[in-house]
N, C-alpha and C positions, 0 to 999 in steps of 0.2 A: 459594268465596262462593256463598251460598246461592241456588236458582233456583225458580221456581215455575211450573208449567205455565200457559201461555196460554190465554184460555177460546175456545172452538172450534177449537181447532189442536192436533194430535195430537201433534206432533212438536219444537214452539217451546217454549220456556222464558223467562221474563224472568228475568234476572240482577239479584240484590239485594243492594244494598251494606250494612255491618252497621247503618245509620242508617237504612234502607229506602228508600232511593233507588233508581229503575229504572237501570243501569248499561248493560244492552246485551241480547243475547237468546241462547239458545245454542239451538243444533239436534242434539236425539238421536235418531237411528233403528238400531232393531235390527231384524234381519231374520235369519231364521235360516238362509237360503242367500245371503245375501250380507252384505261386509264390515259392520262396524261402523260408522257415520259421527258423529261428534261436533266440533262447530266453534262460537265463538264469533262474533257481529257486531253491530256498532253499529247499525245499522238494520234495522227489521222486515223492510223489503223484500227486504234481502237474504238476511236468513235465511231468509223466502218462497220466493225462488229459488232457494235452496241445496234445498230441500224438496222443491220442484218437478223439478230435474233430477233429485234422488236418486229419486223416484217414476218419471222417466221410462226410467231405469237399470234400474230393475225389471221396468218391460215390455220394454224391450229385451233382458234377459237379462244386461246388461253387469255383470261381478264385479271392474271394476278399482278403481285406486284413484287419486284426481282428487287427493288430498292435494299431490303434486308440481307442480301448478298454484299451489298459494300460495307455491312455494318460487322461480318462476321472475318475472320481473318482463318487461315490454315492451323495455327495453331490454336483456336478456340475450340475447331472441331475436332481437331484429335487430342486436347485434352478432355473432352466430352466425352469422347471414346475410351480413353484411358481410367478416367475414371467409371465408367460403366463395368470394363473388365476388373478393375479393382474391386468394383462392388459385386462380382459371383453372378453377371448375368449371361456369362458361357460356364456353366456346371461342370458339362462334362469334356470342356478342353481345356488344357493346362493354359492360363493366359499369361504366362510369366514370360516366354519370348517374345512375344506380341507389346507387352507392356515396356520392355525395357530398351524395343526399337524405338518405338513411340514416342519414350521419354527423350530418348540419344537424338533423335530426330528435330525433336521439339525444342530442343534444350541447343543444340550444336547447328541447324540449317537457317541459312539467310529465308528460304522459302516460307516459313513460316508466318513473314509477319505479313504476307500480303493478303489481301480481302479475297475471298471467293470470285466479285465480282472482277478483279484486274489481274487472276492465274492466267497464264498463258501455257503454253504447251515447251516454248522455249526455256520456260523458267524450269521446269520437269528437265528438260532435257540438259540445261547446266548443270542441276542440282546431280546429275546420274554421272555426268564427266567428271565433276570436281570428286564425287565420292569414290569415282573407280580408280583416282590416285592412290587414294591412302587403304582401299580394303579391295579384295576380289570380287569378281562378278558375281559368285555365289550371293557373299553376302548382300550385296543390291538388289541383286534379284528377291531375297526373301522379305528386305524391308519394305519393297513395292508392294509385296504380295499382302502384307499386313496393311499398307496404306490403301492399295484401288478400291477394296470394298466398303473403309470409310468415305472416302473421295465421292463415290459413286451413291451414297444414299444422301449425304450432303446435297451433292448437287441436284438430286432429284428432288430434295425438301425446298430449296431456294431456288428449282427452277433455269439451272444453268446448264452449260454444255460441260460435260465432264471432258475436259483436253487431255486427263491423264490416260483416259481409256485408250487413246490413239499413240501414244508414246510405248514403243517398247522397253522391253526389260534389259537386259546385256546377256550377250550370248555367253552361254556357260560351256565349256568344251570338258564333254563327256569322258575324261581321262581316268584311270584308272588309280586307287588312291594305294600310295605305297606302303607297305608294312614296317612296322619299325623291326628293324634289327634287334635281335638279342644281344648285342653288346649295345646298343643303343640305347635299350632298356635298363642294363645295368648301370649305362654311363649317367642316365637320367635318377637315377635313383642314389645314383653317389653322390652329384650336382645337391639333390633334396635334402640330402644329410647335413651336407655344409651349407645348407642356408638355415640352419638350427632352427628349423617350425617343424614341431615333430607331426603338423597335420598333413603339412603336403605329400611326406613320403609315404603315409598310412593312406591318404585319398590314392595315391596312385598304383600305389599296390592292389587295393580294395578293388579299384575300375579295373584293372588287367585282370582279376580274378573273376568278378562277376560282372563284368561287360554293363554296370549302371551306370547312367548319365551323370554327369556330372553335377545336374540340378536336382536329380532322383534322389542321388547319392546324399547332397546336404538338407534334404527334407525327411531324411529319416530318422525315425525316434528311439529311444531306449525303450519307450513301454511296447512296441513293437517288434523287440529282437527276441527272439527264442531260440537260444544256444543249444539246447536238447532236438529241436528239430531242424536247426541247422539252416535258419530263415530269419530276414527280416523282412515286415509286412510294409510294401509301399502303399499309404493312403489312396496317394495318384499319383500315376503316371503321367507321360506325356500325352495320351490319348483319355484322359480324364478316370481313365479306370483303376483300380486298385489290384497291387500284384504281389506276389512275394518273391523277393530277391534270393536267389538258391547262392549260398555262402560253401565254397570250398573250407578246409581246414585252415588254409593260411589266412582269408579273408576273416574268417571265425575269432583265428589269435590275434588279426589286427584291431578288431574289437576289441578284443577283451586286453590290449597291450592300449589303449588310449589315454589322455592325460585325464579325462573325465570319468574312466570306466569305474573307479570308485563313487562313482555319486549315481549315474547313471538316470538322469535325469534330462527331460529337453530332447535336443537334436542329438545325435549320435556323434557326428560328424561337427565339432561347431566351431567350423570358421567358416570364408564367403567364398563365392564364386571368384570375385577379382584376387582374391590373395593366392587362390590356385590358378589363375589365369596369368597371373605377375610370373608368379613363380615358375612356371613352364616356359614363358617368354625367355625368363632370364638364362634355364638351365639349357633349353636348346640352343642357344647360341654359344653356350660354353663347349657344348659338346658335339659342335658342329652337325645340327639335325636342325635348321632353322624352320624346315618343314611342317613339324611335326606337331598338331595341336592335341589339346585334352582329351577330343572326343575320338583322337585315334586308338585309345586306350579299349575304348568298345568297341571300335572294329577290329583291333587283334584279337581279343579276347573272344568274339563271336569267329572269325576267321579259323582258330585254332580248334575249334568244337568240330567244324567240318574237316578238316587235317586229319581230326580223330575218329573221324568217322561215325560222328553223330548225323540221325535222321532230322529232314528239314522242322517235324514235328518237336523233336527233342530241342535242339535247337530252338525254336519257338518258344517253348516252355522256358528255357533257360533266361533268354533275350526282355522278352514280354512283349514279342511282335505280334500284331494280330493278323497281317495278311503275308504272303510268300513273297510279293514283288518287295514290299519295303525292306523284308529280310534278307533277301539276295544282294542289296544296295551294299551289305557288309561282308559280303563273301568273298575274300581276297586271299583267292589262293597261290602261291607263289611258282611262278614260272618254270621254277626246276621239276617242283612236285609233278607239274602239269603233265610236264616231259616224262618223268619218270612214271607215272600211269599210263602214259602212252606206248614205252618201250615196254610195259610189263604184260600190257594186252597182246602187243606185237609177238612177244616172247611164247605168250598163252597159246595164239592162234597159231603160233609156227609149229610147237610141241603137239595141237590136235591134229596137222596135218600130217606130221610125221610119223 
């Protein structure tokens, strides 16, 4: 196909069809000390960016071949990372959440079909805008947190500019997480019973009494359950470390009444995260509390301990947190209790003065 040099551009040519139509652009760069570069583009902006990158390479003395970035897609990059995580390359960190986020991204997002060399900032901005129509900003922020380091390393390997690095994550309002009123707890419990799935109600009661995360609860095994001590050993928590789940009498009773309690092999709660997610999504709408998430049971359990006067160290023993900053995100004291403490303080101060 014939080409014609673009006016005012040293390395960009217009691709002209036999009938005289402009069909695209071609970049041709020749330099004695660097490899030849020839590549076609549909958009002039992409051609200009390629020239800019090549000139930047000359300034830095880079003589590598960037054509490998044409052959690898975002899906290829993320699938490699998924395989690495599933292969246990990060033994100190629970990879489950990141694996789930990356798999969903590869399965559902349009951006994964782009090659690394064709990826632009606006592609990531479009993904964020569309994703925010379906989920909360915090969810998108967590997804980007899983993707950013993977894309950064891939861009370094293929000598490409990491366009995602300059794309800001959505803003997350630092609002206080509402507590679950007791009437809502009871209504959810009743609705779980109506769903006729014995695992759902049992898991909800267990979560509320132990503060166990959903993923942690579903990994608990019968061989690690000790009814005499009142504990279940969790082999690997969110931070990659094992810890004991401390059992209230109610939590222990839940375990003893499970459908598989007569077998006592494998996992204790023989259900799935998706089952629990769908169950609470149905129940919360029916009881009029659409804001409730499964993780709110953990928030509620920890907040109740603080209200009962437990020290920070005691609550950390219960929750498994390893630093106070993370723990305090789960401390949500009701306003009426805060005001009641203030009034009590005022009363004592007044009595001392009198």
